[in-house]
C-alpha positions as CSV (number, residue, x, y, z in Angstrom):
1,X,32.2,29.7,20.6
2,X,31.5,26.2,19.2
3,X,28.1,24.9,18.1
4,X,26.9,22.2,20.6
5,X,26.3,18.8,19.1
6,X,25.1,17.1,22.0
7,X,21.5,18.1,21.6
8,X,21.7,21.0,24.0
9,X,22.2,23.7,21.4
10,X,19.3,25.6,19.7
11,X,17.1,23.4,17.3
12,X,16.4,25.4,14.3
13,X,13.4,24.8,12.1
14,X,15.2,22.0,10.1
15,X,18.5,20.2,11.0
16,X,19.4,20.7,7.3
17,X,20.8,24.2,8.5
18,X,22.2,22.9,11.8
19,X,25.2,21.0,13.0
20,X,23.0,18.9,15.1
21,X,20.9,16.1,13.8
22,X,17.9,13.8,14.5
23,X,15.5,16.2,15.9
24,X,13.3,17.3,12.8
25,X,12.2,15.8,9.5
26,X,13.2,12.3,8.3
27,X,14.8,13.7,5.0
28,X,16.7,16.7,6.6
29,X,20.0,14.6,6.8
30,X,20.1,14.4,3.0
31,X,20.7,18.2,2.8
32,X,22.7,18.3,6.0
33,X,25.2,15.9,4.8
34,X,25.3,17.6,1.3
35,X,24.2,14.4,-0.5
36,X,22.6,16.4,-3.1
37,X,24.6,19.6,-3.0
38,X,25.6,19.4,-6.6
39,X,23.1,20.2,-9.3
40,X,24.4,17.5,-11.6
41,X,23.2,14.9,-9.0
42,X,19.7,16.3,-9.2
43,X,19.9,16.2,-13.0
44,X,21.0,12.5,-12.8
45,X,18.2,11.6,-10.6
46,X,15.7,13.4,-12.8
47,X,17.1,11.3,-15.9
48,X,16.9,8.0,-14.2
49,X,13.5,8.5,-12.6
50,X,12.0,8.6,-16.1
51,X,14.0,5.5,-17.1
52,X,17.0,3.5,-15.9
53,X,20.0,4.7,-17.7
54,X,23.7,3.7,-18.1
55,X,26.6,6.0,-17.4
56,X,26.9,6.3,-21.2
57,X,23.4,7.4,-21.7
58,X,23.5,9.8,-18.9
59,X,26.7,11.4,-20.2
60,X,25.1,11.8,-23.6
61,X,21.8,13.3,-22.2
62,X,23.5,15.7,-19.8
63,X,26.3,16.7,-22.1
64,X,29.1,15.6,-19.7
65,X,32.0,13.3,-20.0
66,X,31.5,9.7,-18.9
67,X,34.3,9.9,-16.2
68,X,32.5,12.9,-14.7
69,X,29.2,11.0,-14.7
70,X,30.9,7.9,-13.2
71,X,32.2,9.9,-10.3
72,X,28.7,11.2,-9.6
73,X,27.2,7.8,-9.7
74,X,29.7,6.1,-7.6
75,X,29.0,8.8,-4.9
76,X,25.4,8.5,-5.1
77,X,25.5,4.6,-5.0
78,X,27.6,5.0,-1.8
79,X,25.1,7.4,-0.4
80,X,22.3,5.0,-1.4
81,X,20.5,7.6,-3.6
82,X,21.0,5.3,-6.7
83,X,20.8,1.5,-7.1
84,X,21.4,-0.7,-10.1
85,X,18.2,-1.7,-12.0
86,X,17.9,-5.5,-11.8
87,X,14.9,-5.4,-14.3
88,X,16.9,-3.5,-16.9
89,X,20.1,-5.5,-16.3
90,X,18.4,-8.8,-17.1
91,X,17.4,-7.5,-20.6
92,X,21.0,-6.0,-21.0
93,X,23.4,-8.1,-19.0
94,X,26.5,-6.4,-20.4
95,X,25.6,-3.0,-19.1
96,X,24.9,-1.5,-15.8
97,X,21.4,0.5,-15.5
98,X,20.9,2.9,-12.7
99,X,17.7,4.0,-11.1
100,X,16.6,6.0,-8.0
101,X,17.0,4.1,-4.6
102,X,13.8,5.7,-3.2
103,X,10.1,5.9,-4.4
104,X,9.3,8.3,-7.1
105,X,5.6,9.1,-7.0
106,X,4.3,9.9,-10.4
107,X,1.2,12.0,-11.3
108,X,-1.0,8.9,-11.8
109,X,0.0,7.2,-8.6
110,X,-0.5,10.6,-6.7
111,X,-4.0,10.9,-8.2
112,X,-4.8,7.4,-6.6
113,X,-3.8,8.9,-3.0
114,X,-5.1,12.6,-3.7
115,X,-8.7,12.3,-2.3
116,X,-7.6,10.6,1.0
117,X,-4.7,12.9,1.4
118,X,-6.8,16.0,0.7
119,X,-9.3,14.9,3.4
120,X,-6.8,14.4,5.9
121,X,-5.2,17.8,5.1
122,X,-8.5,19.5,5.7
123,X,-8.9,17.8,9.2
124,X,-5.4,18.9,10.2
125,X,-6.1,22.3,9.0
126,X,-9.5,22.6,10.8
127,X,-7.8,21.3,14.1
128,X,-5.1,23.9,13.8
129,X,-7.3,26.7,13.1
130,X,-9.7,25.6,15.9
131,X,-6.7,25.8,18.4
132,X,-5.6,29.3,17.4
133,X,-7.5,31.2,20.0
134,X,-6.0,28.8,22.7
135,X,-2.5,29.4,21.3
136,X,-3.0,33.1,21.2
137,X,-4.2,33.3,24.8
138,X,-1.2,31.4,26.0
139,X,1.3,33.7,24.3
140,X,1.1,36.7,26.8
141,X,2.0,34.4,29.6
142,X,5.4,33.6,28.1
143,X,8.8,35.5,27.7
144,X,7.9,35.5,24.0
145,X,4.9,37.5,24.7
146,X,6.7,39.9,27.1
147,X,9.3,40.4,24.1
148,X,6.5,41.4,21.7
149,X,6.2,38.2,19.6
150,X,2.7,37.5,18.2
151,X,0.8,34.5,16.9
152,X,1.9,35.2,13.2
153,X,5.7,35.1,14.5
154,X,5.0,31.8,16.1
155,X,2.3,30.2,13.9
156,X,4.9,27.9,12.0
157,X,6.6,26.8,15.2
158,X,3.2,25.6,16.5
159,X,2.4,23.8,13.4
160,X,5.8,22.1,13.2
161,X,5.7,21.2,16.9
162,X,2.3,19.5,16.4
163,X,3.2,18.0,13.1
164,X,6.5,16.4,14.7
165,X,4.7,15.3,17.9
166,X,2.2,13.5,15.7
167,X,4.9,11.8,13.7
168,X,6.6,10.6,16.8
169,X,3.2,9.3,18.1
170,X,2.6,7.4,14.9
171,X,6.3,6.0,14.9
172,X,5.6,4.6,18.4
173,X,2.4,3.1,17.2
174,X,4.1,1.6,14.3
175,X,2.1,3.5,11.5
176,X,5.1,5.6,10.4
177,X,8.6,3.9,9.9
178,X,11.5,5.3,11.8
179,X,14.5,6.7,9.9
180,X,16.2,4.1,8.1
181,X,20.0,3.5,8.8
182,X,21.9,3.5,5.5
183,X,25.4,2.3,4.6
184,X,27.1,5.6,5.1
185,X,25.9,5.7,8.7
186,X,23.2,8.3,8.1
187,X,19.5,7.7,9.1
188,X,17.1,9.1,6.6
189,X,13.8,8.5,4.6
190,X,13.5,10.0,1.1
191,X,11.2,10.3,-1.8
192,X,10.5,12.4,-4.8
193,X,7.3,13.4,-6.7
194,X,6.8,14.0,-10.3
195,X,6.1,17.6,-11.1
196,X,2.4,18.6,-11.4
197,X,1.6,18.7,-15.2
198,X,-0.3,22.0,-14.6
199,X,2.8,23.5,-13.1
200,X,4.9,22.3,-15.9
201,X,2.5,23.7,-18.6
202,X,2.3,27.1,-16.7
203,X,6.2,27.3,-16.7
204,X,6.3,26.5,-20.4
205,X,3.7,29.1,-21.3
206,X,5.7,31.8,-19.1
207,X,8.7,30.8,-21.0
208,X,7.1,31.3,-24.3
209,X,5.8,34.7,-23.2
210,X,9.3,35.7,-22.4
211,X,10.8,35.0,-25.8
212,X,11.4,38.1,-27.9
């Protein structure tokens, strides 16, 4: 039996695990189309996120050959995960420098938004918790309830459904941008965040403790 691609098949939590597309999160197509399936590409993005780099600099930092890096960079340029850094190439016109082609939110920038985002998160959490009893009362009236499924089994579905409906409403109102069409024909929106310094420090401490 083939998987339906006409929107009538099962919609799994994320289209990144599905043959279908366009029904879940805006970043899912990056995974679905395996644009970052190679760990080397993620390492390249980590390197250029700190500072734009040339193929030679990337090869030296990652310990790989320049032809191997060149192949990865060309593929990432085609998928629009990388772009040439105009700022660096003005300083070094004889070389091509590459940087992420999406926003990278560093710790300092995240701190500027943290208070507002935390306040929104609290409001969303309160609304969801406040609707729990209403959702629990509805479950026994469904086939899911007849089959023994409880709130704990469905809670993430409820949350995802509310979140995605809210996103669609905000798109229609022009507050959230819709998925952007890229040169390879895939619609997606992407970003990355710098790791929390506290997480990095904890990881380093754990590694030191593990040393003999």
